[in-house]
C-alpha positions as a Markdown table, in Angstrom:
| # | Residue | x | y | z |
|---|---|---|---|---|
| 1 | Unk | -76.7 | 159.7 | 43.9 |
| 2 | Unk | -77.4 | 156.0 | 45.0 |
| 3 | Unk | -74.5 | 153.4 | 44.9 |
| 4 | Unk | -75.0 | 150.3 | 43.3 |
| 5 | Unk | -72.5 | 146.8 | 42.8 |
| 6 | Unk | -73.0 | 144.9 | 40.0 |
| 7 | Unk | -71.6 | 141.5 | 39.9 |
| 8 | Unk | -71.6 | 139.8 | 36.8 |
| 9 | Unk | -71.5 | 135.7 | 36.3 |
| 10 | Unk | -68.9 | 133.9 | 34.2 |
| 11 | Unk | -67.0 | 136.7 | 32.8 |
| 12 | Unk | -63.1 | 136.0 | 32.6 |
| 13 | Unk | -62.8 | 132.2 | 34.0 |
| 14 | Unk | -60.8 | 129.9 | 32.2 |
| 15 | Unk | -60.5 | 132.1 | 28.9 |
| 16 | Unk | -64.2 | 132.5 | 28.4 |
| 17 | Unk | -66.2 | 135.8 | 28.2 |
| 18 | Unk | -63.0 | 137.9 | 28.2 |
| 19 | Unk | -63.8 | 141.4 | 29.2 |
| 20 | Unk | -61.4 | 143.8 | 30.2 |
| 21 | Unk | -62.2 | 146.0 | 33.2 |
| 22 | Unk | -61.1 | 149.2 | 31.4 |
| 23 | Unk | -63.5 | 148.1 | 28.7 |
| 24 | Unk | -66.3 | 147.3 | 31.2 |
| 25 | Unk | -66.0 | 150.6 | 32.9 |
| 26 | Unk | -66.5 | 152.2 | 29.4 |
| 27 | Unk | -69.6 | 150.4 | 28.8 |
| 28 | Unk | -70.7 | 151.7 | 32.0 |
| 29 | Unk | -70.1 | 155.3 | 31.2 |
| 30 | Unk | -71.8 | 154.7 | 28.3 |
| 31 | Unk | -74.9 | 153.3 | 30.2 |
| 32 | Unk | -74.6 | 156.7 | 32.3 |
| 33 | Unk | -73.6 | 155.2 | 35.1 |
| 34 | Unk | -71.2 | 157.7 | 37.3 |
| 35 | Unk | -68.2 | 157.2 | 39.5 |
| 36 | Unk | -67.2 | 153.4 | 38.3 |
| 37 | Unk | -64.6 | 151.6 | 40.0 |
| 38 | Unk | -64.0 | 147.6 | 39.0 |
| 39 | Unk | -62.5 | 145.2 | 41.5 |
| 40 | Unk | -60.8 | 142.1 | 40.4 |
| 41 | Unk | -61.1 | 141.1 | 36.8 |
| 42 | Unk | -64.2 | 138.9 | 37.8 |
| 43 | Unk | -67.0 | 141.5 | 37.2 |
| 44 | Unk | -67.5 | 143.2 | 39.9 |
| 45 | Unk | -68.6 | 147.0 | 39.6 |
| 46 | Unk | -69.4 | 149.5 | 41.8 |
| 47 | Unk | -71.0 | 152.8 | 40.4 |
| 48 | Unk | -74.0 | 155.6 | 41.1 |
| 49 | Unk | -76.9 | 156.1 | 39.4 |
| 50 | Unk | -80.3 | 157.8 | 39.9 |
| 51 | Unk | -81.7 | 154.6 | 38.4 |
| 52 | Unk | -83.3 | 152.9 | 40.9 |
| 53 | Unk | -85.3 | 150.1 | 39.5 |
| 54 | Unk | -82.7 | 147.3 | 40.2 |
| 55 | Unk | -84.0 | 144.9 | 37.2 |
| 56 | Unk | -84.0 | 147.7 | 34.9 |
| 57 | Unk | -80.2 | 148.7 | 35.7 |
| 58 | Unk | -79.5 | 144.6 | 35.3 |
| 59 | Unk | -81.5 | 144.4 | 32.2 |
| 60 | Unk | -79.5 | 147.3 | 30.7 |
| 61 | Unk | -76.0 | 146.5 | 31.8 |
| 62 | Unk | -76.4 | 142.7 | 30.4 |
| 63 | Unk | -78.1 | 144.0 | 27.2 |
| 64 | Unk | -75.0 | 146.5 | 27.0 |
| 65 | Unk | -72.7 | 143.8 | 27.2 |
| 66 | Unk | -74.4 | 141.4 | 24.9 |
| 67 | Unk | -74.4 | 144.6 | 22.2 |
| 68 | Unk | -70.8 | 145.3 | 22.8 |
| 69 | Unk | -68.8 | 142.0 | 23.4 |
| 70 | Unk | -71.6 | 139.6 | 21.8 |
| 71 | Unk | -71.7 | 137.4 | 25.4 |
| 72 | Unk | -74.7 | 136.6 | 27.1 |
| 73 | Unk | -73.8 | 137.4 | 31.0 |
| 74 | Unk | -76.1 | 137.5 | 33.7 |
| 75 | Unk | -75.7 | 140.4 | 35.8 |
| 76 | Unk | -76.6 | 140.8 | 39.6 |
| 77 | Unk | -77.4 | 144.1 | 41.3 |
| 78 | Unk | -77.6 | 145.1 | 45.1 |
| 79 | Unk | -77.5 | 148.0 | 46.8 |
| 80 | Unk | -75.2 | 148.9 | 49.7 |
| 81 | Unk | -77.9 | 148.3 | 52.1 |
| 82 | Unk | -78.4 | 145.0 | 50.8 |
| 83 | Unk | -74.9 | 144.1 | 50.5 |
| 84 | Unk | -74.3 | 145.4 | 54.2 |
| 85 | Unk | -77.3 | 143.3 | 55.1 |
| 86 | Unk | -76.1 | 140.3 | 53.6 |
| 87 | Unk | -72.7 | 140.4 | 55.2 |
| 88 | Unk | -74.1 | 141.1 | 58.8 |
| 89 | Unk | -76.3 | 138.2 | 58.5 |
| 90 | Unk | -73.6 | 135.7 | 57.9 |
| 91 | Unk | -73.7 | 132.9 | 60.6 |
| 92 | Unk | -70.5 | 131.6 | 59.4 |
| 93 | Unk | -68.4 | 134.6 | 59.7 |
| 94 | Unk | -68.0 | 134.6 | 63.5 |
| 95 | Unk | -67.6 | 131.4 | 63.9 |
| 96 | Unk | -65.6 | 129.6 | 60.7 |
| 97 | Unk | -62.5 | 130.4 | 59.2 |
| 98 | Unk | -63.0 | 133.3 | 56.8 |
| 99 | Unk | -60.5 | 132.0 | 54.1 |
| 100 | Unk | -63.2 | 129.6 | 53.3 |
| 101 | Unk | -66.5 | 131.7 | 53.6 |
| 102 | Unk | -68.6 | 132.2 | 50.1 |
| 103 | Unk | -71.5 | 134.0 | 49.4 |
| 104 | Unk | -73.9 | 133.1 | 46.3 |
| 105 | Unk | -75.9 | 135.8 | 44.8 |
| 106 | Unk | -78.9 | 134.8 | 43.8 |
| 107 | Unk | -81.1 | 136.8 | 40.9 |
| 108 | Unk | -84.0 | 136.6 | 43.2 |
| 109 | Unk | -85.7 | 135.1 | 46.4 |
| 110 | Unk | -86.2 | 131.5 | 45.8 |
| 111 | Unk | -90.4 | 130.8 | 46.9 |
| 112 | Unk | -90.8 | 127.8 | 48.7 |
| 113 | Unk | -86.6 | 127.0 | 49.0 |
| 114 | Unk | -86.2 | 123.5 | 50.2 |
| 115 | Unk | -82.5 | 123.4 | 51.5 |
| 116 | Unk | -82.3 | 119.3 | 50.9 |
| 117 | Unk | -82.1 | 120.2 | 47.0 |
| 118 | Unk | -78.6 | 121.7 | 47.8 |
| 119 | Unk | -77.4 | 119.6 | 51.0 |
| 120 | Unk | -77.6 | 116.4 | 48.8 |
| 121 | Unk | -73.9 | 117.6 | 47.4 |
| 122 | Unk | -72.8 | 118.5 | 51.0 |
| 123 | Unk | -69.3 | 116.9 | 51.5 |
| 124 | Unk | -67.9 | 116.2 | 55.0 |
| 125 | Unk | -67.7 | 119.8 | 57.0 |
| 126 | Unk | -69.4 | 121.8 | 54.5 |
| 127 | Unk | -72.3 | 123.6 | 55.6 |
| 128 | Unk | -74.8 | 126.2 | 54.2 |
| 129 | Unk | -77.4 | 128.6 | 54.9 |
| 130 | Unk | -79.7 | 130.5 | 52.7 |
| 131 | Unk | -80.8 | 134.0 | 53.4 |
| 132 | Unk | -82.7 | 136.0 | 51.4 |
| 133 | Unk | -81.4 | 136.2 | 47.8 |
| 134 | Unk | -78.0 | 134.7 | 49.3 |
| 135 | Unk | -76.6 | 131.2 | 50.1 |
| 136 | Unk | -73.5 | 131.4 | 52.5 |
| 137 | Unk | -71.3 | 128.6 | 52.3 |
| 138 | Unk | -68.8 | 127.2 | 54.4 |
| 139 | Unk | -66.2 | 125.2 | 51.8 |
| 140 | Unk | -63.1 | 123.9 | 54.1 |
| 141 | Unk | -61.8 | 122.2 | 51.2 |
| 142 | Unk | -62.1 | 125.1 | 48.8 |
| 143 | Unk | -64.7 | 126.5 | 46.3 |
| 144 | Unk | -62.5 | 124.5 | 43.5 |
| 145 | Unk | -63.6 | 121.0 | 45.2 |
| 146 | Unk | -67.3 | 121.5 | 46.4 |
| 147 | Unk | -70.1 | 120.1 | 44.2 |
| 148 | Unk | -71.9 | 123.3 | 45.6 |
| 149 | Unk | -71.0 | 125.2 | 42.7 |
| 150 | Unk | -73.1 | 127.9 | 40.6 |
| 151 | Unk | -74.1 | 125.6 | 38.1 |
| 152 | Unk | -75.3 | 122.8 | 40.2 |
| 153 | Unk | -77.1 | 125.4 | 42.5 |
| 154 | Unk | -78.6 | 127.5 | 39.3 |
| 155 | Unk | -79.7 | 123.8 | 37.7 |
| 156 | Unk | -81.5 | 123.0 | 41.6 |
| 157 | Unk | -83.1 | 126.4 | 42.2 |
| 158 | Unk | -83.5 | 127.1 | 38.6 |
| 159 | Unk | -82.1 | 131.1 | 39.6 |
| 160 | Unk | -79.0 | 132.5 | 37.9 |
| 161 | Unk | -76.3 | 132.8 | 40.8 |
| 162 | Unk | -72.9 | 134.0 | 40.8 |
| 163 | Unk | -70.4 | 133.4 | 43.9 |
| 164 | Unk | -67.9 | 135.7 | 45.8 |
| 165 | Unk | -65.4 | 134.4 | 48.5 |
| 166 | Unk | -65.8 | 136.3 | 52.0 |
| 167 | Unk | -62.7 | 138.7 | 51.5 |
| 168 | Unk | -64.3 | 140.1 | 47.6 |
| 169 | Unk | -67.7 | 140.3 | 49.4 |
| 170 | Unk | -66.8 | 142.6 | 52.2 |
| 171 | Unk | -64.1 | 144.4 | 50.0 |
| 172 | Unk | -66.8 | 145.3 | 46.9 |
| 173 | Unk | -68.9 | 146.9 | 50.4 |
| 174 | Unk | -65.7 | 148.6 | 51.7 |
| 175 | Unk | -65.4 | 150.4 | 48.4 |
| 176 | Unk | -69.3 | 151.2 | 47.9 |
| 177 | Unk | -69.3 | 152.6 | 51.0 |
| 178 | Unk | -66.5 | 155.1 | 50.3 |
| 179 | Unk | -68.3 | 155.9 | 47.0 |
| 180 | Unk | -71.7 | 156.8 | 48.9 |
| 181 | Unk | -69.8 | 159.4 | 51.0 |
């Protein structure tokens, strides 16, 4: 049974859209997902299902959250293979301090991506590169201080986005691989 990772945007941030991970896990069980594991409190859920249509998975999860908790929560689902590919393609990972790396996951790959839309907000020493439906960020001043946050990226690209730091991104893949054995 394939393993997937769902990355929820905007839960448990600044006291808004509060969802306990136990409740989220129960919600995933009701959708008939199996081997469910959450990571941290920010909406990272690893699970197994025979459903292979990513958009169906995203819609099912988002609809259940709306029904159960009353929140509109964007959900991005990725496969192990996609996440593994993303991690292997990060050009900053081998040359930059990993504690300053982040990955912004996009709901879909933007057509006609114009990097200038995002580079206008780059601060000194920051860097970004788009790869498929992700944006790799190097933010030496920290994610909390950058102007390249989810809201800015979503507004410029007109695409739902959610960001995870490099450590979390790698840990999610590690957990997913352990589940797929």
